[in-house]
C-alpha positions in Angstrom: 100.2 -4.5 9.1 101.4 -2.8 6.0 98.2 -0.7 6.1 98.9 0.7 9.6 97.5 4.2 9.9 99.7 6.9 11.4 99.8 10.6 12.1 102.8 12.8 12.4 104.1 13.5 15.9 106.1 16.8 15.9 108.3 16.9 19.0 111.3 19.1 20.2 113.5 16.2 19.1 112.1 16.0 15.6 109.2 14.6 13.7 108.1 11.1 14.8 105.2 9.0 13.5 102.5 7.6 15.8 100.9 4.4 14.5 97.5 2.8 15.3 98.3 -0.7 16.6 94.6 -1.5 17.1 95.1 -1.7 20.9 94.6 1.4 23.0 97.0 0.0 25.6 99.9 -0.5 23.1 101.3 2.6 21.4 103.9 2.6 18.6 106.0 5.6 17.6 108.9 5.7 15.2 111.4 8.1 13.8 110.8 7.7 10.1 108.8 5.0 8.4 108.3 2.0 10.7 108.9 -0.2 7.6 112.2 1.4 6.8 114.1 1.0 10.0 117.0 -1.1 8.8 118.0 -4.5 10.0 119.3 -3.5 13.5 117.4 -0.5 14.7 117.3 1.2 18.1 114.2 0.1 20.0 112.7 0.7 23.4 109.7 -1.1 25.0 108.6 1.4 27.6 106.1 1.0 30.4 103.9 3.9 31.1 104.5 6.1 34.2 101.8 8.7 34.6 103.5 10.5 37.5 106.7 11.3 35.6 105.7 11.4 32.0 102.5 13.5 32.5 102.9 15.3 35.8 106.7 15.7 35.9 107.6 13.7 39.0 111.3 13.5 39.6 111.6 10.5 42.0 112.1 7.9 39.2 113.8 7.7 35.8 110.9 6.7 33.6 110.4 10.0 31.8 114.2 10.4 31.6 114.6 7.1 29.8 111.8 7.9 27.4 113.3 11.3 26.5 116.8 9.8 26.1 115.5 7.1 23.8 113.7 9.7 21.6 116.9 11.8 21.4 119.0 8.8 20.5 116.6 8.0 17.7 116.4 11.5 16.4 120.2 11.8 16.4 120.5 8.6 14.5 117.6 9.3 12.2 115.8 6.0 12.9 114.4 3.9 15.8 111.0 3.1 17.3 109.3 2.8 20.7 106.4 0.5 21.8 104.8 2.3 24.8 102.8 -0.1 27.1 100.1 0.7 29.5 101.8 -1.1 32.4 101.8 1.2 35.5 103.7 0.0 38.6 105.7 -2.7 36.8 102.4 -4.3 35.7 100.6 -4.0 39.1 98.4 -1.1 38.0 98.1 2.5 39.1 96.0 1.8 42.2 98.6 -0.7 43.6 101.4 1.6 42.5 99.9 4.5 44.5 99.5 2.3 47.6 103.0 1.0 47.3 104.6 4.4 46.9 102.5 5.7 49.8 103.7 2.9 52.0 107.3 3.5 50.9 107.1 7.2 51.8 105.4 6.6 55.2 107.7 3.7 56.2 110.9 5.1 54.7 111.6 2.0 52.7 112.3 1.4 49.0 109.8 0.4 46.4 111.0 -3.2 46.3 110.4 -3.6 50.1 107.1 -1.8 49.8 105.9 -4.2 47.1 107.0 -7.3 49.1 105.3 -6.0 52.3 102.1 -5.6 50.3 102.4 -9.2 49.0 102.9 -8.0 45.4 105.4 -9.4 42.9 108.2 -7.0 42.1 107.6 -7.1 38.3 104.6 -8.8 36.6 105.0 -7.3 33.2 104.7 -9.4 30.1 105.7 -8.5 26.6 103.6 -10.8 24.4 101.9 -7.9 22.6 105.3 -6.4 21.9 106.6 -9.7 20.5 103.5 -10.0 18.2 104.1 -6.6 16.7 107.9 -7.3 16.2 107.1 -10.6 14.5 104.6 -9.0 12.1 107.1 -6.2 11.3 109.7 -9.0 10.8 112.4 -7.6 13.1 115.0 -10.3 14.0 117.7 -8.1 15.4 117.4 -5.0 17.6 119.4 -2.6 19.7 117.4 -2.5 22.9 117.6 0.7 24.9 117.2 -0.7 28.4 118.9 -1.6 31.7 116.4 -4.3 32.5 117.6 -7.9 31.9 114.0 -9.2 31.9 113.3 -7.3 28.7 116.4 -8.8 27.0 115.4 -12.3 28.0 111.9 -11.8 26.7 113.1 -10.8 23.3 115.8 -13.4 23.1 113.3 -16.2 24.0 111.2 -15.0 21.1 114.2 -15.6 18.8 115.3 -11.9 18.4 119.0 -11.1 18.6 119.5 -8.3 21.1 122.3 -5.8 21.6 121.8 -3.8 24.8 122.1 0.0 24.8 122.3 1.4 28.3 120.4 4.5 29.4 122.3 7.0 31.4 120.4 8.1 34.5 120.0 11.6 35.7 120.7 11.1 39.4 118.8 13.5 41.7 118.3 13.5 45.4 114.7 12.4 44.8 115.6 9.3 42.8 119.1 8.2 43.9 117.9 5.5 46.4 115.3 4.3 43.8 118.0 3.9 41.1 120.3 2.0 43.4 117.5 -0.3 44.5 116.7 -1.2 40.9 120.3 -2.4 40.4 120.5 -4.2 43.8 117.1 -5.8 44.0 115.8 -6.0 40.4 119.1 -6.8 38.7 119.1 -3.8 36.5 122.4 -2.5 35.0 122.2 1.2 35.5 125.8 2.7 35.2 125.7 4.5 38.6 129.1 4.0 40.1 131.1 5.3 37.0 129.9 8.9 37.7 131.4 9.0 41.2 135.0 8.3 40.3 137.0 11.5 40.7 139.9 10.4 38.4 137.8 8.8 35.7 137.6 10.3 32.2 134.8 12.8 31.8 132.4 11.3 29.3 129.4 13.4 28.1 126.9 13.1 25.3 123.2 14.1 25.9 122.8 17.5 27.5 120.6 16.3 30.3 122.9 13.5 31.4 126.0 13.7 33.7 128.4 16.3 32.4 125.8 17.3 29.8 126.8 20.9 30.3 129.8 20.2 28.1 127.6 19.2 25.1 127.1 21.6 22.3 123.4 20.9 22.7 123.2 22.1 26.3 120.7 24.9 26.9 123.3 27.7 27.5 122.7 30.6 25.1 125.7 32.4 23.6 126.1 35.9 22.2 128.0 36.1 18.9 127.7 38.2 15.7 125.5 40.6 17.6 122.8 38.0 18.2 121.8 35.5 20.9 121.9 31.8 19.9 120.0 29.3 22.0 122.9 26.8 22.0 126.3 26.2 20.6 124.8 23.8 18.1 122.4 26.5 16.8 125.4 28.7 16.0 127.5 26.0 14.6 124.9 24.7 12.2 123.8 28.1 11.2 127.3 29.2 10.1 127.2 26.6 7.3 124.7 29.0 5.7 126.1 32.4 7.0 124.4 35.4 5.4 121.5 33.4 3.9 117.9 33.0 5.0 118.7 29.5 6.3 121.0 31.0 9.0 118.1 32.9 10.5 115.8 29.8 10.2 118.3 27.7 12.1 118.9 30.3 14.8 115.1 30.2 15.6 114.9 26.4 15.5 112.9 25.0 18.5 115.8 22.8 19.7 119.4 22.0 18.8 118.3 18.7 17.2 115.9 20.6 15.0 118.7 23.1 14.1 120.8 20.1 13.0 118.0 18.6 11.0 117.3 21.9 9.2 121.0 22.2 8.3 121.1 18.6 7.0 118.1 19.1 4.8 119.6 22.1 3.2 123.2 20.9 2.7 122.7 19.8 -0.9 121.3 23.2 -1.9 124.4 25.1 -0.9 128.1 24.7 -1.7 129.7 23.7 1.6 133.1 22.6 0.2 135.0 25.1 2.4 133.1 24.0 5.6 135.5 21.2 6.4 138.4 23.8 6.6 136.6 26.1 9.0 134.2 24.0 11.1 136.7 23.5 14.0 137.3 27.2 14.1 133.6 27.9 14.2 133.0 25.3 17.0 136.0 26.7 19.0 134.5 30.2 18.7 131.2 29.1 19.9 132.6 27.0 22.8 134.8 29.9 23.9 131.8 32.1 24.0 129.8 29.5 26.0 132.5 28.9 28.7 133.4 32.6 29.0 129.9 33.9 29.1 128.7 31.3 31.7 131.0 31.5 34.7 129.5 28.4 36.3 130.5 26.4 33.3 134.0 27.8 33.3 134.3 26.7 37.0 133.0 23.2 36.1 135.5 22.9 33.3 138.4 23.9 35.5 137.3 21.5 38.2 137.9 18.6 35.8 141.6 19.5 36.3 143.7 17.0 34.2 141.0 14.5 33.5 140.5 13.3 29.9 137.3 14.8 28.4 135.5 13.0 25.6 132.2 13.1 23.8 131.3 9.5 24.4 129.4 8.3 21.3 129.5 5.9 18.4 127.4 8.2 16.3 130.2 10.6 15.3 133.7 9.5 14.8 134.9 13.0 14.2 133.6 15.0 17.1 133.2 11.9 19.4 135.4 9.1 20.7 133.6 6.1 19.1 133.3 4.5 22.6 136.5 2.4 22.0 138.7 5.4 21.1 138.4 4.8 17.3 137.0 8.3 17.0 138.9 11.6 16.8 137.1 13.1 19.8 137.7 16.6 18.4 135.0 18.1 20.6 136.7 16.8 23.7 140.0 18.0 22.4 138.7 21.5 21.9 137.2 21.5 25.5 140.6 20.5 26.9 142.3 23.2 24.9 139.8 25.8 26.3 140.5 24.4 29.8 144.3 25.1 29.3 143.6 28.5 27.9 141.4 29.5 30.8 143.9 28.1 33.3 146.8 30.0 31.7 144.8 33.3 31.6 
């Protein structure tokens, strides 16, 4: 396995590697070298979904989970995914099409449709995944999943598992499907937290609930006589103001790429003063964002007096650390902007 061949996989989230597992039905990608992932890496075993991943269907959350996993790994700088050819929870594409057709015609959910067709709700097995993990000598993993069956499969193989929830993007087309996964398949999707009107506003990834508050959200801003794709593009570029790197970051394909370019150039430039000005730069960019996008200003005001927090363990300065051991400076700046808008 140490001789596994790979090719580079450039994505909008950063550069992954795609490895040859020797099995066309089992695909392995990793952020960074698969043999240098640390002793407790992020991991997802993901079943294929042709309709959402290839054709963009929005009535499930399969592609959402795959993209979220890739973003988590790119943000952390490590992690890997084993992608399995297991359409329809292991029933195959033909049965999946029949089941979804019956669901749509009879106005029932997928679980009921499978049962009426005499099919098991989930026949997937993970033996091939376990074999790869054993060869790679992983004994502890942070599994990105809401599916208890996956956790059980890994734990029965002697692997220590820490669950990392995905955060669903709830749409009219997939809301009933997501609720049925929790109710009838025992999944643990955090669906109810989003509906509490007095709950703290937690945000992180830009395509999740409240993602508009993220500095990665796709809301261009106009500053310094230029258009910046996101707040993050502007923020990272100002570390290298008036240098060629500033322009390179401004043109980066995504905010994650902008951050990666900045990180790779930090040692070449003297950034000692950055710690003293970074909050001022972030505040300048956020003010531009919420004042140049009226719909975002309305959204921010509609949070009223709710606490706002970037909900992440990955950054204890800008984020809240999940258990409030972080400074949550990004959330604090957003609440400051909310007060300023309200007073004006």
